[in-house]
N, C-alpha and C positions, 0 to 999 in steps of 0.2 A: 630578820632584824633590821630596824632599819638603821641608816650609820650617818654618820658627818663626813665632812671631809678633813682632810689631814695636812695642816699649812704646807707641805711641799707639794702638792696637788691643787693648794688654791695660788699657788706660784707662779704657777706652767700655762703653758699656751695652750690653749684647749686646742683639738684635732682638727682638723677645718674639711668638709666636701670635695675642695677641691685634691685635698692632699692623700683621702680616700679614694676617689676617682682615679690620680694617678696609679695607686698603688692596684686599681681594679685593670686598669690599663695594662701596667705592666703583665699581671698576671697573663691577662687576655683570655680567649674561647668566651664570651657570653654574646647570648645572640641577640641581633637589636631591639627587642623587646622581653628579652629572660623573665623565667621563672626561677626566683631564689628562695631559698628558705635560711633562716638566720636562727642558730638556738640560742636563747637568749634562757638565761639562768635568773634574772631579776639584779645581780651584781654589776656593780660600774662597769665591767670593761664591754661584757655583754649589750647592756643597755646601750650604752654609743656609741659601739655599731650598729644595732639596729635603727638608732635615731638616723645615722647619718647615712645608713644603707637607703632605707625608708624614702629620702629625699634622690639617692642616687638613684631609684628603681622608677621615682616618678616623673624627676628628669627625661626619662626613655622609653616610658608607658609601660614599663614594665607589671611583675607585682612581685611585691615581697610577702611572706609567712615567715612568721613570727612563731619559734615552736619553745615549750618550755617542758621538761620532763620535770617530774613528780618522780622522785625516786621511793615516796615513803618512809623511808628512815630516820624521819622525824617527825613527831606529832602535829609541828606547825608548818609542815609544807606543804597540806594540799591548800593550805591559807596561803601561804607566799607566792605558790603556783595564782590563786586566784586574784591578788593583786598585781603580780605584772601584768593578769589579763585585763584587769583597770586600767594599768597605763598605758596598755596597746589601745583599748578602745580611745580612750584620751584624745590618743594622736592619730587615732585612724588607720592604726595596724593591724593587718589581719595577725590573727592570733589561736594557735592550741594547745589545749594540754595534753601529755603525753603521760600514759600513767604506767610505770615500773610495775605492775602485780605480781603473786607471787612470791613462794619464800625466799628470801635472801639469807647469803651462807655466814656463818658463825664468824669465819675468817676470811682476810683479802677480801672486804668489803668495798675499797674504795676500787680496787680493778673490777669487782664482777659490778660497779654502777656504770664506771664507765664504758665497759663493755655491754653493757644493757642501753644505756643513755646513747650511744652512738647507733646500736640497733634498733631502735627504734625509731631515732630521726629518720635513718636509712631508710625503713619500712618505709614512713612516710610522702619522704621525698618522691623514692620509686612509683608510689600507688599514686603521684602525683603528679608523677610525670619530671620533676623539679631535680635539672642535673646540676646543680650545686648546692652547696651545706656550705653557709659562714661560720665560722667559732672566732669570737676574740682572742683568742692567744696574743698575747701581747711581747713587748721586750723582758721584761723581767721574767715571764714564762721559760722563755726561750734560754734564757742564761739559768735556772733549774734546770729545766731538759741536761744542758750541756756540763754542768756542776754532775748531776748521775750519770750521767753514761760515763762521765771521766773516772768517776770514781770503781766504776764499774768493767775499767780497761777496754773502752769501745775504739772502734778503727776510727780512721778521718770520717767514714760515713755515719758514723753515731755521731762525732763529734762536731760533726755539721751541724746539728741540730735539727730541729723539725723543719719539714719544706712549707715553704706560703701554697704550693699544691699538690694532695695526695690523691690518688684514683683510689674509688670505691667500687665496689658492684652497682652499676646502671648511674652510676654519678659521680661526683668530684668535691673533697673536701677543697677549703679555699680559706687559707689563712693571711687575710692582707694587712694585719697588725703587727705581721713580727718587729718589724723594726723601730716600733712605737712602742715610747714611756709610757707606764701605768699611769701616772699624773698626770698625762694630757686627756687621756680618758677622763676622769676622774672632773678634769679641772672641766670640761664639756655637760660634766653633768651638772656644773655647779653652773654655767652659762642658760643652762638650760631648766633652771632651776626645777632639776630633776630627782627624786629622792629613790633610794636603791638599797638590797639586799644586801646581808654580809653571812654568811654561812661559816658559823663556828669552827667547822673543822678545817676550813683553811689556816686557820691558828693554832690550832692543837698541836703539839708538838710529837705526839705520836706518831705522825704522820713525815716522810723526810720531805717532803716539797714543803711543809710546813716549818718546818728548821731551817731550812736553807732561805726561805724568804725572810724569816727574821734575822738572821746573818750573813744576809751580804748586804752590803751599802751600796749606794747609789754610784761608788766611785768603781768597786770591781764589777756592777754591771758594763759599767762602761768599756773596762777591758776588756770584760770577757766577750761580750760583742764584738771587741773588734779579732778578737783571735775565733768567734766563729764563723766572721763573715770570712775570714783565710783560709778555715777548715769548709768554708763553703765554696770555697772557687776549687777547690784542690778536688771538691767531690763532682764539682759538674765536668770538668776536665775527666776526669777516670769513669765515668757514668759514660761520654761521648766517645771514653776507647771500646770502654767493653761493650756497648751499640755495633761500633763497625766491625768487631769479632763475632758479634753472635749472629749478624747479619751476613755472614761468609761463613761461619764455621758449622751454626746450625740447621737444620732443616725438622719445622714440628709439624706431626702431621694431625689431620681433625679425626682420628680413628683416636690419640691420644697417646704418642710416642715421638720421641725426636731422636733423630741420628745427629753426633755430633763426627766432623772430619776432624778424624786423629792427628793428619799431622798437622793442621793447624792447633790443635791443643798440644802437640807434644814442640811447637818451636812458639808458642805465645811465653810471655814471660811469667814466671814461676805466682807471684800475685793476681795478675790477671787470669792465668789459666784456672785458676781456686775460685775466681768472683764466676768466670762462667760455669762452673761444674754447682757450682750453689744455686745459680740462677736457674737452668735447665732442672735440678733434683727439687727445687722448689713448685716450679710451673708441673713436672710429673708427676712427683707425689702430693703435692698439695699438703705440705709441711702446715702449722698454723705460726711458726717461729721460721726464722733464719737461719741454717745449721750451724755447727759449731765450726771455727775457721779454721781447727785445729784437726778437726774432722773430715774436711772437705782438701782440706793441704794430702790430707795422709791418704784419702782417694788417688786424689794425680797423681800422685809419687806410686801407688799401690799396682795402679792403670798405665803408664808408662813402665814402671818395669819389669812387670809381666802382662804384657798384651796381649797375649793366651786366655787370660783368666776373668772369670768375670766376679764383679764385686756390688755390692750393695751398699744404699746409703739415703738417707731420710726417704722410704718406701718408696724405693727405686732399685733397678736392678742395670748396672751397669753392664754391656753385653759385647765385646768385640764382635763384629762382623762386615766381613769384606773388605777389610780394611780399613772398615771408620767402627763409631762404637753408639750401639744401637743404646735407649736406654728408653726403657716400660718400665711399668708402672709394679711394680712389687704384691704379686698375688695375697702373699699370707698377711699385707697389712693395710690391704684395698675394704672399702665400706661392703656390708653382704647387703645381699638382692635385699631386692624391694618389689614390694607387687604395689603395682600403678591403679591411682583409682580414678575413673574415668572423668575428663574435663577440668583436672588439674596440673599444675606446675610442681616441679620439685627440681634443687640442685642436689647430685649427687655425689659421692665419696671427694665432694672438693674443685671435680673439674667436670659435668656436663650440666646441660641447663635441659630437661627433657619438657614436654609439655603433650600432658597426654589426651587421646580424641577426645570427646564429645561423648560417643558412643561407641559401641563396639559389642560382639558377642563373648568375650573374656577379658577377663581383666590380669594380664601379664604379668610376671615376674620380670625387673629389670637385673642384670648381675654384668662378671665378665662372663665368655663362653668359659672359663677354667672352672669359674661356679656353677655350671648348670652341670657338670654330668653328662653333658653331650658331646661329645665331639669327633661328631661322625664330617662334620664339614670340612675341616681339618688341610683331608684331601682334596676336597675343592680347588677350581683355580681361582688364588690368592687377590691376584689382580698384580700383583707387587708387590705386594706386602711382606714384608720379613717375617715368615712361619713362627719363630720363637716369637713375637708379638700374639701372636692367634689366639690365650691365651687370656690373653687383657685388652680383648677388642669387648665391645656391650654386646651383649646379646639380648634377646626376650625369650623366655619360654612359657606354658602352662606344664599343667597335667597328661598331655598328651604327648609334647615333645617340644623340640624347637620351634620358633615359630620364624623370627629371623636372629641374621649378624648381619646387618647394613653394610658396615665394611668389608666386608668376605662378598657382596650383592650376593647372600642369600635370602629367599624367601619363603617360607610355604605356601604349597600352594593354594589359592584363595583367600593368601592374609594381605588383604586391600588394604583396612584402616590400620594405621599401626601411629605409636610416638613419635613425636620428631624430636632426633636428638643431635645437640650443639656442644661441640669441645670447647667449656669456655671455663677455664681454669684459673683459680680463685688468684690465685699467684703468677700472673701473666709473665713470658717472658721478656717483652718489653714494658715501659707503663713512663706515664709521665717522669718526665725527667727533673732533679732537685732544682727547684723555684726559690728564688730568691726575689725579695721585693725591698 
């Protein structure tokens, strides 16, 4: 649906190329001649970002690719994607349409569509070797996020809103417009004489964001933005404090386990200790969402109260070991073993990247040693690895027995062509800090 500008947008000053360039400089991390993708739905926000980002890229001799996801949820969606393609062609901007195919859920459609959208965008970027994906979240989007999280009882980290920089697998999500009012983006389209599309779901009161959009006045957004900046500063300080503790108290092993300095955990402030345990649990357990604060607090208190007893949380086992705390994958919560297909890559148990060789005599099973039913290598020289971790070490086997347990240095005689394993947890122990522009 084509939309006209409202009076507020007509009175606002258009966002300038210099302002966008300043935001990119503040975020940093771009190559000299970068390849950058931008998500463009055809709405005013993403179109404004695409127009200015294209000019910024051309000045640097880089390449910009505009990506439109056709969710297939409305009959007119394919036609709208083609309309965006026409606008991009008229401006000489590379453009690709990514279709969300397959069955759609009957409930939670917005959440499912968002997950599918980011999945398709990230998949395209990884396939092209593109390290930067731009999205056009703006000041009003940030205010809505703040209100939603405040109603849900979020802590300081959540109330800081969206970060201008977020790491994804193989790329980073960049949001350069979080401080920019929406009116300035639509004003840019007015000066460019650029039509745009309007998604009816953005005004449907069935959805929480649509209701907030309807009920939040401009003055409220100004006040909320000030609160967001304050929470953002607090979050940055807290993250730096946690990073220092993680660097001094946690050892992460490429076999997929962690060791925590028990004394450092005991002497840390309660809230900081909770965050350390929560971060380690996410990394080792591979959970899809952060753990509930009260559950992590209970874990820390239990570990300090009874230092000899193991505990579980978030798909992990926390085991007292030689005066330290060993954190390993909980075998009963781990992914099932998989049969590897020659010449393919996969991401297994949300923790290990696996590259199967292009040829070989067999198609082995990949799993943890404790899932293989074959434990005879446990008694061999372990190279100093905690024996408690042996059952959750990656292993390869076939119908005749174990082929390899790489982290134990065990390889069957004659096993020369093996898959490559790399510990790349979906939830990294440390990541790009919260960023404000």
